[in-house]
C-alpha positions in Angstrom: 0.0 0.0 0.0 1.3 3.5 -0.8 1.6 6.1 1.8 -0.8 8.5 0.2 -4.1 8.0 -1.6 -4.6 10.8 -4.2 -8.1 12.3 -4.3 -7.7 14.9 -7.0 -4.8 17.0 -8.1 -2.2 17.3 -5.3 -4.7 16.6 -2.5 -4.2 13.1 -0.9 -5.1 11.2 2.2 -2.1 10.6 4.5 -1.8 7.0 5.7 -1.6 8.2 9.3 -5.3 9.4 9.2 -6.6 6.1 7.9 -7.9 3.5 10.4 -7.9 -0.1 9.2 -9.8 -2.9 10.8 -9.7 -6.6 9.7 -12.1 -9.4 10.4 -13.1 -12.8 9.0 -14.9 -12.6 5.7 -17.8 -14.8 4.5 -17.8 -16.5 1.1 -15.5 -18.8 -0.8 -12.0 -19.7 0.5 -12.3 -23.2 2.0 -10.4 -23.9 5.2 -8.3 -20.8 4.7 -11.4 -18.5 5.3 -11.8 -19.8 8.8 -8.3 -18.6 9.9 -7.6 -15.4 8.0 -8.9 -11.9 8.5 -9.5 -10.9 4.9 -12.4 -8.5 5.3 -11.3 -4.9 5.5 -13.0 -1.9 7.0 -11.3 1.5 6.2 -12.4 4.5 8.3 -11.5 8.1 7.8 -12.3 10.9 10.2 -13.6 13.5 7.8 -14.6 16.0 10.6 -11.1 16.2 12.1 -8.9 15.9 9.1 -6.5 18.7 8.1 -5.6 16.9 4.8 -8.5 18.4 2.8 -9.0 22.1 1.9 -11.7 23.7 4.1 -14.1 24.2 1.1 -13.7 20.5 0.1 -14.1 19.3 3.7 -17.3 21.3 4.1 -18.7 20.1 0.8 -17.9 16.5 1.7 -19.5 16.8 5.2 -22.7 18.1 3.6 -22.9 15.5 0.8 -21.9 12.5 2.9 -24.0 13.4 6.0 -26.1 10.2 5.6 -23.0 8.0 5.7 -21.1 9.7 8.5 -21.1 8.4 12.1 -19.6 11.1 14.4 -17.9 12.6 11.4 -16.2 9.3 10.3 -16.8 7.7 6.9 -16.3 3.9 6.7 -15.8 1.7 3.6 -15.9 -2.1 3.6 -14.4 -4.6 1.2 -14.7 -8.4 1.3 -15.1 -9.4 -2.3 -11.5 -10.8 -2.6 -10.0 -13.7 -0.9 -6.8 -11.8 -0.1 -6.6 -9.2 2.6 -4.1 -7.2 0.4 -6.5 -7.0 -2.5 -9.4 -6.0 -0.2 -7.2 -3.3 1.3 -6.5 -1.9 -2.2 -10.2 -2.1 -3.1 -11.3 -0.3 0.1 -8.7 2.5 -0.5 -9.8 2.9 -4.1 -13.4 3.0 -3.0 -12.7 5.6 -0.3 -10.7 7.9 -2.6 -13.5 7.6 -5.3 -16.1 8.4 -2.7 -14.2 11.5 -1.4 -13.4 12.7 -4.9 -17.1 12.6 -5.8 -18.1 14.3 -2.6 -15.6 17.1 -2.9 -16.2 17.8 -6.6 -17.5 21.3 -7.3 -21.2 21.6 -8.1 -22.1 21.5 -11.8 -22.6 24.8 -13.6 -26.2 25.8 -13.9 -27.9 25.0 -17.2 -28.4 28.0 -19.5 -31.8 27.7 -21.1 -31.9 28.1 -24.8 -34.6 29.4 -27.2 -36.1 27.2 -29.9 -35.0 28.7 -33.3 -37.8 30.2 -35.2 -37.0 28.2 -38.3 -37.7 24.9 -36.5 -41.2 26.0 -35.5 -41.9 27.3 -39.0 -40.8 24.0 -40.6 -42.9 22.0 -38.1 -46.0 24.0 -39.0 -45.3 23.8 -42.7 -45.1 19.9 -42.4 -48.3 19.8 -40.4 -50.1 21.9 -43.1 -48.8 19.5 -45.8 -49.9 16.5 -43.9 -53.3 18.0 -43.3 -53.8 18.8 -47.1 -52.7 15.2 -48.0 -55.4 13.8 -45.6 -58.0 16.3 -46.8 -57.4 15.1 -50.4 -58.4 11.6 -49.3 -61.9 12.6 -48.1 -64.9 11.4 -50.1 -66.6 14.8 -50.4 -64.1 15.9 -53.1 -64.9 12.9 -55.3 -67.9 13.8 -56.9 
């Protein structure tokens, strides 16, 4: 595992602020699964960290409010049989979660007008179709 996990640009999570917890995982693995702690829980104290810029930190606290327990965000990984791969998966998941939560809000949509030519073309086609159908009526066959 590397010492820093890059969120975006030059901002990264220092290894010292990450809290790892390991436990036995369910699923495949045979006899090995009963003796190894391959499930990984990675916690990061978002409320107390100094690694993130203040604006990013505030944005993340607001967006992840439903996932936080006392300001701590936790990610779990148990899909791999190896603890090492689960550690990597949990770290990637946490950095992706924080990158999404700290991203700036999208620019507001600028409404556009419908060009006049499009409306005129639509009305012209409607008129043509109407004339075609009028020509099929029985009253003109006389």
